[in-house]
C-alpha positions in Angstrom: 161.9 85.5 -14.2 160.7 83.9 -11.1 164.3 83.7 -9.8 164.5 87.5 -9.8 161.1 88.0 -8.1 162.4 85.8 -5.1 165.5 87.7 -4.5 163.5 90.9 -4.5 161.0 89.4 -1.9 164.1 88.4 0.3 165.6 91.8 0.3 162.4 93.5 1.5 162.0 91.0 4.4 165.7 91.6 5.8 165.4 95.5 5.7 165.9 96.2 9.4 168.9 96.9 11.5 169.9 94.8 14.6 169.9 97.2 17.5 171.0 94.7 20.2 174.9 95.3 19.9 174.2 99.2 20.2 172.1 98.7 23.3 174.7 96.5 24.9 177.3 99.2 24.1 175.3 101.9 25.7 174.7 99.8 28.9 178.3 99.0 29.1 179.2 102.8 28.8 176.5 103.6 31.3 178.0 101.2 33.9 181.5 102.5 33.3 180.5 106.1 33.9 178.5 105.1 37.1 181.4 103.2 38.5 184.1 105.9 37.8 182.2 108.8 38.9 183.2 110.6 42.2 180.9 112.7 44.2 182.3 115.8 45.9 181.1 116.0 49.6 180.2 119.4 50.9 180.1 120.6 54.5 176.7 122.0 54.2 177.6 125.6 55.4 179.2 128.7 53.7 182.4 129.4 55.2 184.5 132.5 54.6 188.0 130.9 54.2 191.0 133.0 54.7 193.4 133.2 51.8 196.9 131.6 51.6 199.7 132.0 48.9 200.8 128.6 49.6 197.6 126.7 49.0 197.4 123.6 46.9 194.6 121.5 45.5 193.7 118.5 48.0 192.2 115.2 47.4 188.5 114.9 46.4 188.0 111.9 48.6 188.3 113.3 52.2 186.5 114.0 55.4 185.2 117.7 55.3 184.6 119.4 58.6 183.6 123.0 58.8 183.8 125.5 61.6 181.6 128.5 61.4 182.2 132.1 62.6 180.0 131.4 65.5 182.1 128.3 66.6 179.8 125.6 65.4 181.5 122.3 64.0 179.7 121.0 61.1 179.8 117.8 59.1 177.3 117.0 56.2 175.1 120.0 57.0 174.7 119.0 60.7 176.1 120.4 63.8 178.4 117.8 65.5 180.1 119.9 68.0 183.7 119.6 68.9 182.9 116.5 71.0 181.3 114.7 68.0 184.6 115.1 65.9 186.4 112.2 67.2 183.4 109.7 66.9 182.6 110.8 63.3 186.2 110.7 62.1 186.9 107.3 63.7 183.8 105.9 62.0 184.7 107.3 58.6 188.3 106.3 58.6 187.4 102.8 59.8 186.0 102.3 56.2 188.9 103.9 54.2 192.0 105.8 55.5 190.8 109.3 54.3 192.6 112.7 55.0 190.5 115.2 57.2 190.1 118.7 55.8 188.8 121.6 58.0 187.2 124.6 56.4 187.4 127.2 59.3 185.7 130.6 58.8 188.1 133.6 59.0 186.2 134.9 62.2 186.4 131.4 64.0 188.4 131.3 67.1 191.7 129.5 66.9 191.0 127.6 70.2 188.2 125.8 68.5 190.2 125.0 65.5 193.0 123.6 67.7 190.5 121.3 69.5 189.0 120.1 66.2 192.5 119.2 64.9 193.3 117.5 68.1 190.1 115.5 68.0 190.6 114.4 64.4 194.3 113.2 65.3 193.1 111.5 68.3 190.5 109.6 66.2 193.3 108.2 64.2 193.5 110.6 61.3 197.0 110.4 59.7 196.5 113.6 57.6 194.8 116.8 58.8 194.8 119.8 56.7 193.3 123.4 56.5 191.3 124.6 53.5 192.0 128.1 52.5 190.8 130.3 49.5 193.6 130.1 47.0 195.1 133.5 46.1 197.6 136.0 47.0 
């Protein structure tokens, strides 16, 4: 009978579950989601964009500039002015060739819009697009 008692004692001692592989899997998934996450960058101001029936979705990785109804040129919530567009775009495309997307308010003057497009192209941007509200 002593043999049976020994088996019963062994089962009581090994009753736990090894959590190490589960923790490893959780960390691998966490690292995967951190690496593959893309963050959407905003301009920092609310712009009333005009509608265009030919609008298409643009890339998420881009340089977003905004022109307010008062004529202010904004990047990342800060006013950079028309003169700051070339330096900012040149700095950002030096790291990676990104398209420039301009969100112009429908009340913004077209002269400022043209100047911003010119400054972005002079900075070396290969693709400059205008953001519009999608609709008919």
